[in-house]
Biopython code that builds the backbone (N, CA, C, O; Angstrom):
import numpy as np
from Bio.PDB.StructureBuilder import StructureBuilder

atoms = [
    (1, "MET", "N", (-0.971, -9.088, 19.610)),
    (1, "MET", "CA", (-1.901, -8.291, 20.382)),
    (1, "MET", "C", (-2.591, -9.293, 21.471)),
    (1, "MET", "O", (-3.177, -10.317, 21.122)),
    (2, "ALA", "N", (-2.464, -8.914, 22.725)),
    (2, "ALA", "CA", (-2.969, -9.830, 23.855)),
    (2, "ALA", "C", (-4.367, -9.872, 23.865)),
    (2, "ALA", "O", (-5.033, -8.897, 23.516)),
    (3, "ALA", "N", (-4.910, -11.021, 24.272)),
    (3, "ALA", "CA", (-6.338, -11.067, 24.421)),
    (3, "ALA", "C", (-6.954, -10.168, 25.530)),
    (3, "ALA", "O", (-6.274, -9.889, 26.518)),
    (4, "GLU", "N", (-8.048, -9.774, 25.411)),
    (4, "GLU", "CA", (-8.720, -8.891, 26.446)),
    (4, "GLU", "C", (-9.111, -9.825, 27.665)),
    (4, "GLU", "O", (-9.250, -11.037, 27.502)),
    (5, "PRO", "N", (-9.273, -9.241, 28.827)),
    (5, "PRO", "CA", (-9.481, -10.081, 29.878)),
    (5, "PRO", "C", (-10.856, -10.883, 29.718)),
    (5, "PRO", "O", (-11.895, -10.286, 29.437)),
    (6, "GLY", "N", (-10.814, -12.162, 29.898)),
    (6, "GLY", "CA", (-12.119, -12.893, 29.813)),
    (6, "GLY", "C", (-12.139, -13.486, 28.319)),
    (6, "GLY", "O", (-13.012, -14.294, 28.002)),
    (7, "GLU", "N", (-11.198, -13.085, 27.446)),
    (7, "GLU", "CA", (-11.211, -13.666, 26.123)),
    (7, "GLU", "C", (-10.021, -14.669, 25.962)),
    (7, "GLU", "O", (-8.941, -14.479, 26.521)),
    (8, "PRO", "N", (-10.265, -15.665, 25.227)),
    (8, "PRO", "CA", (-9.144, -16.625, 24.899)),
    (8, "PRO", "C", (-8.214, -16.031, 24.077)),
    (8, "PRO", "O", (-8.496, -15.031, 23.417)),
    (9, "ASP", "N", (-7.036, -16.600, 24.053)),
    (9, "ASP", "CA", (-5.856, -16.118, 23.087)),
    (9, "ASP", "C", (-6.333, -16.248, 21.654)),
    (9, "ASP", "O", (-7.369, -16.846, 21.361)),
    (10, "LEU", "N", (-5.518, -15.653, 20.757)),
    (10, "LEU", "CA", (-5.811, -15.703, 19.364)),
    (10, "LEU", "C", (-5.737, -17.079, 18.823)),
    (10, "LEU", "O", (-6.538, -17.402, 17.947)),
    (11, "GLU", "N", (-4.844, -17.933, 19.263)),
    (11, "GLU", "CA", (-4.671, -19.217, 18.892)),
    (11, "GLU", "C", (-5.864, -20.197, 19.242)),
    (11, "GLU", "O", (-6.031, -21.226, 18.585)),
    (12, "ASP", "N", (-6.692, -19.846, 20.301)),
    (12, "ASP", "CA", (-7.837, -20.601, 20.669)),
    (12, "ASP", "C", (-9.090, -20.164, 19.891)),
    (12, "ASP", "O", (-10.112, -20.848, 19.936)),
    (13, "ARG", "N", (-9.021, -19.123, 19.236)),
    (13, "ARG", "CA", (-10.277, -18.750, 18.434)),
    (13, "ARG", "C", (-10.121, -19.269, 17.058)),
    (13, "ARG", "O", (-9.079, -19.791, 16.664)),
    (14, "GLY", "N", (-11.151, -19.118, 16.360)),
    (14, "GLY", "CA", (-11.243, -19.664, 14.889)),
    (14, "GLY", "C", (-12.517, -20.154, 14.541)),
    (14, "GLY", "O", (-13.180, -19.562, 13.690)),
    (15, "GLU", "N", (-12.975, -21.259, 15.152)),
    (15, "GLU", "CA", (-14.290, -21.790, 14.844)),
    (15, "GLU", "C", (-15.311, -21.234, 15.996)),
    (15, "GLU", "O", (-14.971, -21.176, 17.177)),
    (16, "PRO", "N", (-16.496, -20.864, 15.560)),
    (16, "PRO", "CA", (-17.431, -20.401, 16.451)),
    (16, "PRO", "C", (-17.827, -21.525, 17.453)),
    (16, "PRO", "O", (-17.770, -22.711, 17.129)),
    (17, "PRO", "N", (-18.213, -21.122, 18.631)),
    (17, "PRO", "CA", (-18.593, -22.105, 19.736)),
    (17, "PRO", "C", (-19.912, -22.796, 19.179)),
    (17, "PRO", "O", (-20.719, -22.228, 18.442)),
    (18, "GLU", "N", (-20.002, -23.932, 19.576)),
    (18, "GLU", "CA", (-21.177, -24.807, 19.057)),
    (18, "GLU", "C", (-22.497, -24.320, 19.801)),
    (18, "GLU", "O", (-22.440, -23.683, 20.853)),
    (19, "LEU", "N", (-23.629, -24.650, 19.207)),
    (19, "LEU", "CA", (-24.990, -24.387, 19.759)),
    (19, "LEU", "C", (-25.138, -22.832, 20.128)),
    (19, "LEU", "O", (-25.442, -22.480, 21.268)),
    (20, "LEU", "N", (-24.927, -22.020, 19.192)),
    (20, "LEU", "CA", (-25.213, -20.649, 19.393)),
    (20, "LEU", "C", (-26.522, -20.302, 18.677)),
    (20, "LEU", "O", (-26.853, -20.871, 17.636)),
    (21, "THR", "N", (-27.250, -19.356, 19.263)),
    (21, "THR", "CA", (-28.394, -18.918, 18.574)),
    (21, "THR", "C", (-28.046, -18.065, 17.394)),
    (21, "THR", "O", (-26.899, -17.623, 17.343)),
    (22, "PRO", "N", (-28.928, -17.766, 16.400)),
    (22, "PRO", "CA", (-28.395, -16.903, 15.321)),
    (22, "PRO", "C", (-27.973, -15.529, 15.848)),
    (22, "PRO", "O", (-26.996, -15.035, 15.286)),
    (23, "ARG", "N", (-28.473, -14.921, 16.707)),
    (23, "ARG", "CA", (-28.139, -13.587, 17.256)),
    (23, "ARG", "C", (-26.689, -13.721, 17.840)),
    (23, "ARG", "O", (-25.797, -12.917, 17.575)),
    (24, "GLU", "N", (-26.533, -14.827, 18.672)),
    (24, "GLU", "CA", (-25.160, -15.034, 19.350)),
    (24, "GLU", "C", (-24.111, -15.282, 18.208)),
    (24, "GLU", "O", (-22.966, -14.841, 18.307)),
    (25, "LEU", "N", (-24.522, -15.975, 17.161)),
    (25, "LEU", "CA", (-23.470, -16.266, 16.107)),
    (25, "LEU", "C", (-23.197, -14.992, 15.355)),
    (25, "LEU", "O", (-22.048, -14.724, 15.006)),
    (26, "ALA", "N", (-24.234, -14.178, 15.085)),
    (26, "ALA", "CA", (-24.005, -12.820, 14.473)),
    (26, "ALA", "C", (-23.096, -11.976, 15.315)),
    (26, "ALA", "O", (-22.217, -11.310, 14.768)),
    (27, "LEU", "N", (-23.254, -11.965, 16.584)),
    (27, "LEU", "CA", (-22.416, -11.187, 17.495)),
    (27, "LEU", "C", (-20.973, -11.769, 17.558)),
    (27, "LEU", "O", (-19.987, -11.037, 17.640)),
    (28, "TRP", "N", (-20.906, -13.081, 17.518)),
    (28, "TRP", "CA", (-19.593, -13.583, 17.447)),
    (28, "TRP", "C", (-18.836, -13.278, 16.100)),
    (28, "TRP", "O", (-17.641, -12.981, 16.105)),
    (29, "VAL", "N", (-19.514, -13.355, 15.052)),
    (29, "VAL", "CA", (-18.808, -13.003, 13.733)),
    (29, "VAL", "C", (-18.395, -11.524, 13.755)),
    (29, "VAL", "O", (-17.287, -11.154, 13.365)),
    (30, "ARG", "N", (-19.401, -10.641, 14.262)),
    (30, "ARG", "CA", (-19.057, -9.154, 14.364)),
    (30, "ARG", "C", (-17.708, -8.975, 15.282)),
    (30, "ARG", "O", (-16.800, -8.213, 14.950)),
    (31, "ALA", "N", (-17.691, -9.670, 16.326)),
    (31, "ALA", "CA", (-16.656, -9.505, 17.114)),
    (31, "ALA", "C", (-15.273, -10.069, 16.559)),
    (31, "ALA", "O", (-14.206, -9.527, 16.847)),
    (32, "GLU", "N", (-15.356, -11.114, 15.801)),
    (32, "GLU", "CA", (-14.293, -11.567, 15.101)),
    (32, "GLU", "C", (-13.748, -10.574, 13.978)),
    (32, "GLU", "O", (-12.552, -10.329, 13.816)),
    (33, "ALA", "N", (-14.736, -10.067, 13.266)),
    (33, "ALA", "CA", (-14.414, -9.046, 12.315)),
    (33, "ALA", "C", (-13.771, -7.751, 12.890)),
    (33, "ALA", "O", (-12.847, -7.200, 12.291)),
    (34, "LEU", "N", (-14.225, -7.319, 13.949)),
    (34, "LEU", "CA", (-13.620, -6.149, 14.749)),
    (34, "LEU", "C", (-12.261, -6.534, 15.154)),
    (34, "LEU", "O", (-11.340, -5.750, 14.924)),
    (35, "ARG", "N", (-12.037, -7.670, 15.738)),
    (35, "ARG", "CA", (-10.763, -8.192, 16.244)),
    (35, "ARG", "C", (-9.669, -8.160, 15.050)),
    (35, "ARG", "O", (-8.523, -7.731, 15.189)),
    (36, "GLY", "N", (-10.191, -8.665, 13.900)),
    (36, "GLY", "CA", (-9.433, -8.616, 12.721)),
    (36, "GLY", "C", (-8.904, -7.253, 12.201)),
    (36, "GLY", "O", (-7.772, -7.039, 11.770)),
    (37, "ILE", "N", (-9.955, -6.347, 12.322)),
    (37, "ILE", "CA", (-9.691, -4.958, 11.875)),
    (37, "ILE", "C", (-8.672, -4.370, 12.855)),
    (37, "ILE", "O", (-7.736, -3.704, 12.412)),
    (38, "ARG", "N", (-8.817, -4.595, 14.209)),
    (38, "ARG", "CA", (-7.934, -4.037, 15.146)),
    (38, "ARG", "C", (-6.464, -4.629, 14.922)),
    (38, "ARG", "O", (-5.473, -3.932, 15.142)),
    (39, "TRP", "N", (-6.371, -6.000, 14.457)),
    (39, "TRP", "CA", (-5.174, -6.437, 14.183)),
    (39, "TRP", "C", (-4.584, -5.891, 12.961)),
    (39, "TRP", "O", (-3.355, -5.838, 12.917)),
    (40, "ALA", "N", (-5.226, -5.501, 12.018)),
    (40, "ALA", "CA", (-4.735, -5.057, 10.759)),
    (40, "ALA", "C", (-4.372, -3.568, 10.772)),
    (40, "ALA", "O", (-3.494, -3.182, 10.000)),
    (41, "GLN", "N", (-4.935, -2.774, 11.527)),
    (41, "GLN", "CA", (-4.712, -1.353, 11.545)),
    (41, "GLN", "C", (-3.311, -0.992, 11.661)),
    (41, "GLN", "O", (-2.859, -0.395, 10.683)),
    (42, "PRO", "N", (-2.502, -1.217, 12.646)),
    (42, "PRO", "CA", (-1.158, -0.998, 12.804)),
    (42, "PRO", "C", (-0.302, -1.548, 11.761)),
    (42, "PRO", "O", (0.693, -0.894, 11.450)),
    (43, "ARG", "N", (-0.545, -2.675, 11.164)),
    (43, "ARG", "CA", (0.139, -3.241, 10.116)),
    (43, "ARG", "C", (-0.064, -2.486, 8.817)),
    (43, "ARG", "O", (0.850, -2.267, 8.022)),
    (44, "LYS", "N", (-1.326, -2.101, 8.653)),
    (44, "LYS", "CA", (-1.641, -1.327, 7.402)),
    (44, "LYS", "C", (-0.993, 0.109, 7.405)),
    (44, "LYS", "O", (-0.674, 0.618, 6.331)),
    (45, "ARG", "N", (-0.805, 0.733, 8.534)),
    (45, "ARG", "CA", (-0.009, 1.983, 8.489)),
    (45, "ARG", "C", (1.452, 1.718, 8.263)),
    (45, "ARG", "O", (2.124, 2.504, 7.593)),
    (46, "ARG", "N", (1.961, 0.643, 8.797)),
    (46, "ARG", "CA", (3.442, 0.362, 8.624)),
    (46, "ARG", "C", (3.688, 0.017, 7.260)),
    (46, "ARG", "O", (4.678, 0.496, 6.705)),
    (47, "PHE", "N", (2.840, -0.828, 6.585)),
    (47, "PHE", "CA", (3.000, -1.187, 5.153)),
    (47, "PHE", "C", (2.874, 0.042, 4.260)),
    (47, "PHE", "O", (3.627, 0.179, 3.296)),
    (48, "ARG", "N", (1.987, 0.886, 4.547)),
    (48, "ARG", "CA", (1.839, 1.986, 3.697)),
    (48, "ARG", "C", (2.980, 2.929, 3.780)),
    (48, "ARG", "O", (3.400, 3.488, 2.767)),
    (49, "SER", "N", (3.540, 3.140, 5.052)),
    (49, "SER", "CA", (4.757, 3.945, 5.229)),
    (49, "SER", "C", (5.937, 3.324, 4.539)),
    (49, "SER", "O", (6.734, 4.041, 3.933)),
    (50, "ALA", "N", (6.083, 2.019, 4.604)),
    (50, "ALA", "CA", (7.167, 1.416, 3.931)),
    (50, "ALA", "C", (7.126, 1.391, 2.423)),
    (50, "ALA", "O", (8.122, 1.498, 1.707)),
    (51, "ALA", "N", (5.915, 1.244, 2.017)),
    (51, "ALA", "CA", (5.651, 1.294, 0.513)),
    (51, "ALA", "C", (6.003, 2.828, -0.004)),
    (51, "ALA", "O", (6.679, 3.004, -1.017)),
    (52, "SER", "N", (5.514, 3.849, 0.738)),
    (52, "SER", "CA", (5.800, 5.124, 0.345)),
    (52, "SER", "C", (7.252, 5.443, 0.274)),
    (52, "SER", "O", (7.709, 6.009, -0.719)),
    (53, "VAL", "N", (8.000, 5.102, 1.291)),
    (53, "VAL", "CA", (9.425, 5.329, 1.355)),
    (53, "VAL", "C", (10.145, 4.571, 0.255)),
    (53, "VAL", "O", (11.039, 5.102, -0.404)),
    (54, "THR", "N", (9.729, 3.287, 0.060)),
    (54, "THR", "CA", (10.478, 2.580, -0.959)),
    (54, "THR", "C", (10.240, 3.311, -2.421)),
    (54, "THR", "O", (11.165, 3.505, -3.209)),
    (55, "ARG", "N", (8.899, 3.680, -2.667)),
    (55, "ARG", "CA", (8.608, 4.326, -3.919)),
    (55, "ARG", "C", (9.379, 5.602, -4.106)),
    (55, "ARG", "O", (9.850, 5.897, -5.205)),
    (56, "MET", "N", (9.518, 6.385, -3.012)),
    (56, "MET", "CA", (10.236, 7.657, -3.115)),
    (56, "MET", "C", (11.794, 7.518, -3.396)),
    (56, "MET", "O", (12.396, 8.220, -4.209)),
    (57, "VAL", "N", (12.328, 6.593, -2.674)),
    (57, "VAL", "CA", (13.760, 6.266, -2.799)),
    (57, "VAL", "C", (14.009, 5.749, -4.228)),
    (57, "VAL", "O", (15.016, 6.083, -4.852)),
    (58, "THR", "N", (13.142, 4.991, -4.692)),
    (58, "THR", "CA", (13.243, 4.451, -6.070)),
    (58, "THR", "C", (13.155, 5.525, -7.047)),
    (58, "THR", "O", (13.925, 5.574, -8.006)),
    (59, "LEU", "N", (12.235, 6.397, -6.837)),
    (59, "LEU", "CA", (12.138, 7.572, -7.678)),
    (59, "LEU", "C", (13.271, 8.416, -7.714)),
    (59, "LEU", "O", (13.710, 8.812, -8.794)),
    (60, "VAL", "N", (13.856, 8.770, -6.486)),
    (60, "VAL", "CA", (14.998, 9.676, -6.494)),
    (60, "VAL", "C", (16.139, 9.051, -7.129)),
    (60, "VAL", "O", (16.788, 9.643, -7.992)),
    (61, "LEU", "N", (16.423, 7.819, -6.716)),
    (61, "LEU", "CA", (17.658, 7.070, -7.316)),
    (61, "LEU", "C", (17.511, 6.980, -8.822)),
    (61, "LEU", "O", (18.509, 7.251, -9.489)),
    (62, "SER", "N", (16.429, 6.645, -9.421)),
    (62, "SER", "CA", (16.334, 6.437, -10.871)),
    (62, "SER", "C", (16.396, 7.822, -11.598)),
    (62, "SER", "O", (17.001, 7.902, -12.667)),
    (63, "ALA", "N", (15.807, 8.876, -11.063)),
    (63, "ALA", "CA", (15.993, 10.215, -11.817)),
    (63, "ALA", "C", (17.370, 10.686, -11.495)),
    (63, "ALA", "O", (17.895, 11.353, -12.387)),
    (64, "ALA", "N", (18.051, 10.488, -10.443)),
    (64, "ALA", "CA", (19.377, 11.042, -10.132)),
    (64, "ALA", "C", (20.353, 10.281, -11.072)),
    (64, "ALA", "O", (21.171, 10.944, -11.709)),
    (65, "SER", "N", (20.318, 8.981, -11.192)),
    (65, "SER", "CA", (21.170, 8.289, -12.021)),
    (65, "SER", "C", (20.932, 8.672, -13.549)),
    (65, "SER", "O", (21.874, 8.645, -14.340)),
    (66, "THR", "N", (19.763, 8.997, -13.904)),
    (66, "THR", "CA", (19.666, 9.419, -15.221)),
    (66, "THR", "C", (20.320, 10.820, -15.435)),
    (66, "THR", "O", (20.897, 11.084, -16.491)),
    (67, "VAL", "N", (20.222, 11.666, -14.459)),
    (67, "VAL", "CA", (20.654, 13.019, -14.589)),
    (67, "VAL", "C", (22.144, 12.921, -14.514)),
    (67, "VAL", "O", (22.828, 13.668, -15.214)),
    (68, "ILE", "N", (22.689, 12.050, -13.713)),
    (68, "ILE", "CA", (24.131, 11.991, -13.506)),
    (68, "ILE", "C", (24.767, 11.501, -14.752)),
    (68, "ILE", "O", (25.822, 11.996, -15.149)),
    (69, "LEU", "N", (24.149, 10.526, -15.393)),
    (69, "LEU", "CA", (24.664, 9.976, -16.665)),
    (69, "LEU", "C", (24.592, 11.075, -17.734)),
    (69, "LEU", "O", (25.437, 11.106, -18.629)),
    (70, "GLY", "N", (23.630, 11.953, -17.665)),
    (70, "GLY", "CA", (23.534, 13.004, -18.696)),
    (70, "GLY", "C", (24.383, 14.218, -18.441)),
    (70, "GLY", "O", (24.362, 15.154, -19.241)),
    (71, "LEU", "N", (25.163, 14.242, -17.312)),
    (71, "LEU", "CA", (26.016, 15.406, -16.937)),
    (71, "LEU", "C", (27.332, 15.431, -17.721)),
    (71, "LEU", "O", (28.311, 16.043, -17.295)),
    (72, "GLN", "N", (27.334, 14.778, -18.831)),
    (72, "GLN", "CA", (28.612, 14.716, -19.724)),
    (72, "GLN", "C", (28.604, 15.916, -20.549)),
    (72, "GLN", "O", (27.632, 16.671, -20.548)),
    (73, "ASP", "N", (29.693, 16.137, -21.284)),
    (73, "ASP", "CA", (29.808, 17.287, -22.233)),
    (73, "ASP", "C", (29.091, 16.799, -23.534)),
    (73, "ASP", "O", (29.735, 16.214, -24.405)),
    (74, "LEU", "N", (27.806, 17.033, -23.655)),
    (74, "LEU", "CA", (27.003, 16.552, -24.676)),
    (74, "LEU", "C", (26.466, 17.855, -25.388)),
    (74, "LEU", "O", (26.453, 18.943, -24.813)),
    (75, "ASP", "N", (26.010, 17.660, -26.719)),
    (75, "ASP", "CA", (25.393, 18.737, -27.421)),
    (75, "ASP", "C", (24.002, 18.867, -26.961)),
    (75, "ASP", "O", (23.512, 18.056, -26.174)),
    (76, "PHE", "N", (23.355, 19.876, -27.439)),
    (76, "PHE", "CA", (21.940, 20.317, -27.052)),
    (76, "PHE", "C", (21.033, 19.057, -27.030)),
    (76, "PHE", "O", (20.441, 18.672, -26.022)),
    (77, "TRP", "N", (20.984, 18.441, -28.274)),
    (77, "TRP", "CA", (19.999, 17.320, -28.491)),
    (77, "TRP", "C", (20.196, 16.218, -27.493)),
    (77, "TRP", "O", (19.241, 15.684, -26.930)),
    (78, "ALA", "N", (21.484, 15.872, -27.273)),
    (78, "ALA", "CA", (21.627, 14.707, -26.470)),
    (78, "ALA", "C", (21.301, 15.150, -25.007)),
    (78, "ALA", "O", (20.681, 14.393, -24.260)),
    (79, "SER", "N", (21.707, 16.335, -24.623)),
    (79, "SER", "CA", (21.276, 16.813, -23.226)),
    (79, "SER", "C", (19.759, 16.767, -23.122)),
    (79, "SER", "O", (19.223, 16.213, -22.163)),
    (80, "LEU", "N", (19.068, 17.335, -24.084)),
    (80, "LEU", "CA", (17.585, 17.368, -24.118)),
    (80, "LEU", "C", (16.933, 15.983, -24.085)),
    (80, "LEU", "O", (15.829, 15.849, -23.557)),
    (81, "GLY", "N", (17.564, 14.978, -24.619)),
    (81, "GLY", "CA", (17.171, 13.587, -24.595)),
    (81, "GLY", "C", (17.311, 13.076, -23.178)),
    (81, "GLY", "O", (16.367, 12.496, -22.642)),
    (82, "PHE", "N", (18.460, 13.275, -22.556)),
    (82, "PHE", "CA", (18.614, 12.824, -21.336)),
    (82, "PHE", "C", (17.756, 13.443, -20.309)),
    (82, "PHE", "O", (17.403, 12.808, -19.315)),
    (83, "ALA", "N", (17.403, 14.695, -20.530)),
    (83, "ALA", "CA", (16.530, 15.408, -19.652)),
    (83, "ALA", "C", (15.049, 14.853, -19.752)),
    (83, "ALA", "O", (14.339, 14.706, -18.756)),
    (84, "LEU", "N", (14.679, 14.580, -20.946)),
    (84, "LEU", "CA", (13.341, 13.966, -21.199)),
    (84, "LEU", "C", (13.271, 12.476, -20.622)),
    (84, "LEU", "O", (12.223, 12.081, -20.110)),
    (85, "VAL", "N", (14.366, 11.678, -20.708)),
    (85, "VAL", "CA", (14.404, 10.405, -20.167)),
    (85, "VAL", "C", (14.378, 10.575, -18.569)),
    (85, "VAL", "O", (13.740, 9.738, -17.929)),
    (86, "ALA", "N", (14.955, 11.484, -17.975)),
    (86, "ALA", "CA", (14.782, 11.611, -16.479)),
    (86, "ALA", "C", (13.399, 12.168, -16.143)),
    (86, "ALA", "O", (12.933, 11.864, -15.045)),
    (87, "LEU", "N", (12.692, 12.944, -16.959)),
    (87, "LEU", "CA", (11.405, 13.436, -16.686)),
    (87, "LEU", "C", (10.390, 12.082, -16.824)),
    (87, "LEU", "O", (9.555, 11.771, -15.975)),
    (88, "SER", "N", (10.606, 11.468, -17.878)),
    (88, "SER", "CA", (9.785, 10.311, -18.069)),
    (88, "SER", "C", (9.927, 9.130, -16.948)),
    (88, "SER", "O", (9.022, 8.348, -16.658)),
    (89, "THR", "N", (11.159, 9.149, -16.407)),
    (89, "THR", "CA", (11.465, 8.212, -15.258)),
    (89, "THR", "C", (10.556, 8.720, -14.105)),
    (89, "THR", "O", (9.880, 7.952, -13.420)),
    (90, "VAL", "N", (10.584, 9.984, -13.947)),
    (90, "VAL", "CA", (9.776, 10.518, -12.824)),
    (90, "VAL", "C", (8.275, 10.298, -12.879)),
    (90, "VAL", "O", (7.615, 9.892, -11.922)),
    (91, "VAL", "N", (7.783, 10.603, -14.093)),
    (91, "VAL", "CA", (6.349, 10.447, -14.425)),
    (91, "VAL", "C", (6.034, 8.965, -14.305)),
    (91, "VAL", "O", (5.003, 8.591, -13.745)),
    (92, "THR", "N", (6.936, 8.097, -14.839)),
    (92, "THR", "CA", (6.523, 6.594, -14.757)),
    (92, "THR", "C", (6.485, 6.120, -13.300)),
    (92, "THR", "O", (5.685, 5.254, -12.947)),
    (93, "SER", "N", (7.366, 6.700, -12.445)),
    (93, "SER", "CA", (7.455, 6.258, -11.086)),
    (93, "SER", "C", (6.196, 6.856, -10.346)),
    (93, "SER", "O", (5.587, 6.159, -9.534)),
    (94, "VAL", "N", (5.841, 8.038, -10.603)),
    (94, "VAL", "CA", (4.827, 8.659, -9.889)),
    (94, "VAL", "C", (3.375, 8.006, -10.114)),
    (94, "VAL", "O", (2.556, 7.874, -9.205)),
    (95, "GLU", "N", (3.180, 7.642, -11.358)),
    (95, "GLU", "CA", (1.827, 7.062, -11.705)),
    (95, "GLU", "C", (1.416, 5.862, -10.911)),
    (95, "GLU", "O", (0.275, 5.847, -10.448)),
    (96, "PRO", "N", (2.276, 4.789, -10.689)),
    (96, "PRO", "CA", (1.841, 3.657, -9.818)),
    (96, "PRO", "C", (1.779, 3.963, -8.427)),
    (96, "PRO", "O", (1.004, 3.323, -7.716)),
    (97, "PHE", "N", (2.596, 4.984, -7.884)),
    (97, "PHE", "CA", (2.477, 5.489, -6.524)),
    (97, "PHE", "C", (1.151, 6.017, -6.196)),
    (97, "PHE", "O", (0.626, 5.696, -5.130)),
    (98, "PHE", "N", (0.541, 6.832, -7.056)),
    (98, "PHE", "CA", (-0.775, 7.427, -6.806)),
    (98, "PHE", "C", (-1.823, 6.428, -7.308)),
    (98, "PHE", "O", (-2.939, 6.457, -6.789)),
    (99, "ASN", "N", (-1.582, 5.652, -8.162)),
    (99, "ASN", "CA", (-2.535, 4.482, -8.649)),
    (99, "ASN", "C", (-3.715, 5.047, -9.231)),
    (99, "ASN", "O", (-4.825, 4.563, -9.007)),
    (100, "TRP", "N", (-3.525, 6.110, -10.013)),
    (100, "TRP", "CA", (-4.770, 6.820, -10.730)),
    (100, "TRP", "C", (-5.620, 5.921, -11.603)),
    (100, "TRP", "O", (-6.848, 6.008, -11.618)),
    (101, "ARG", "N", (-4.934, 5.057, -12.329)),
    (101, "ARG", "CA", (-5.638, 4.055, -13.235)),
    (101, "ARG", "C", (-6.722, 3.243, -12.447)),
    (101, "ARG", "O", (-7.915, 3.245, -12.753)),
    (102, "SER", "N", (-6.186, 2.559, -11.413)),
    (102, "SER", "CA", (-7.262, 1.716, -10.641)),
    (102, "SER", "C", (-8.297, 2.529, -9.933)),
    (102, "SER", "O", (-9.430, 2.069, -9.789)),
    (103, "ARG", "N", (-7.943, 3.815, -9.444)),
    (103, "ARG", "CA", (-9.021, 4.681, -9.010)),
    (103, "ARG", "C", (-9.937, 4.980, -9.938)),
    (103, "ARG", "O", (-11.134, 4.979, -9.651)),
    (104, "TRP", "N", (-9.523, 5.253, -11.076)),
    (104, "TRP", "CA", (-10.538, 5.618, -12.182)),
    (104, "TRP", "C", (-11.419, 4.398, -12.398)),
    (104, "TRP", "O", (-12.643, 4.526, -12.380)),
    (105, "VAL", "N", (-10.864, 3.270, -12.591)),
    (105, "VAL", "CA", (-11.635, 1.983, -12.748)),
    (105, "VAL", "C", (-12.712, 1.877, -11.619)),
    (105, "VAL", "O", (-13.891, 1.626, -11.870)),
    (106, "LEU", "N", (-12.249, 2.075, -10.417)),
    (106, "LEU", "CA", (-13.132, 1.877, -9.224)),
    (106, "LEU", "C", (-14.272, 2.917, -9.354)),
    (106, "LEU", "O", (-15.433, 2.614, -9.079)),
    (107, "MET", "N", (-13.952, 4.011, -9.732)),
    (107, "MET", "CA", (-14.988, 5.194, -9.919)),
    (107, "MET", "C", (-16.070, 4.773, -10.982)),
    (107, "MET", "O", (-17.268, 5.042, -10.895)),
    (108, "GLU", "N", (-15.526, 4.143, -11.896)),
    (108, "GLU", "CA", (-16.395, 3.856, -13.177)),
    (108, "GLU", "C", (-17.383, 2.701, -12.701)),
    (108, "GLU", "O", (-18.554, 2.658, -13.077)),
    (109, "GLU", "N", (-16.794, 1.748, -11.822)),
    (109, "GLU", "CA", (-17.605, 0.600, -11.403)),
    (109, "GLU", "C", (-18.575, 1.099, -10.379)),
    (109, "GLU", "O", (-19.679, 0.558, -10.306)),
    (110, "ALA", "N", (-18.257, 2.082, -9.586)),
    (110, "ALA", "CA", (-19.042, 2.623, -8.563)),
    (110, "ALA", "C", (-20.297, 3.337, -9.095)),
    (110, "ALA", "O", (-21.288, 3.426, -8.370)),
    (111, "GLN", "N", (-20.284, 3.893, -10.449)),
    (111, "GLN", "CA", (-21.415, 4.637, -10.952)),
    (111, "GLN", "C", (-22.612, 3.788, -11.438)),
    (111, "GLN", "O", (-23.619, 4.339, -11.883)),
]
sb = StructureBuilder()
sb.init_structure("model")
sb.init_model(0)
sb.init_chain("A")
sb.init_seg("    ")
for serial, (resi, resn, name, xyz) in enumerate(atoms, 1):
    if name == "N":
        sb.init_residue(resn, " ", resi, " ")
    sb.init_atom(name, np.array(xyz, "f"), 0.0, 1.0, " ", f" {name:<3s}", serial, name[0])
structure = sb.get_structure()
């Protein structure tokens, strides 16, 4: 991200200028935090999209491979077993994707 007019490049920033008043230092810290947030926003969206696509591809491939392996001429119980394995694969893949457990823990801590 290019520096705004009148601002130094990212490489020139890092340490606060010397001899700042407390108010100027607070404003500098706030500006640095906002700059960091602006830097992270597009990356956060890109990483979220990549994580979602990767999780969905993994889910589809693992469920499909289990079903394909189960498409043999098997008796009822073996077919039921393969179907349950495919279903458990889907459920196991979905749980970390939505991250319900950590959300639950965060809600407990927030109370």
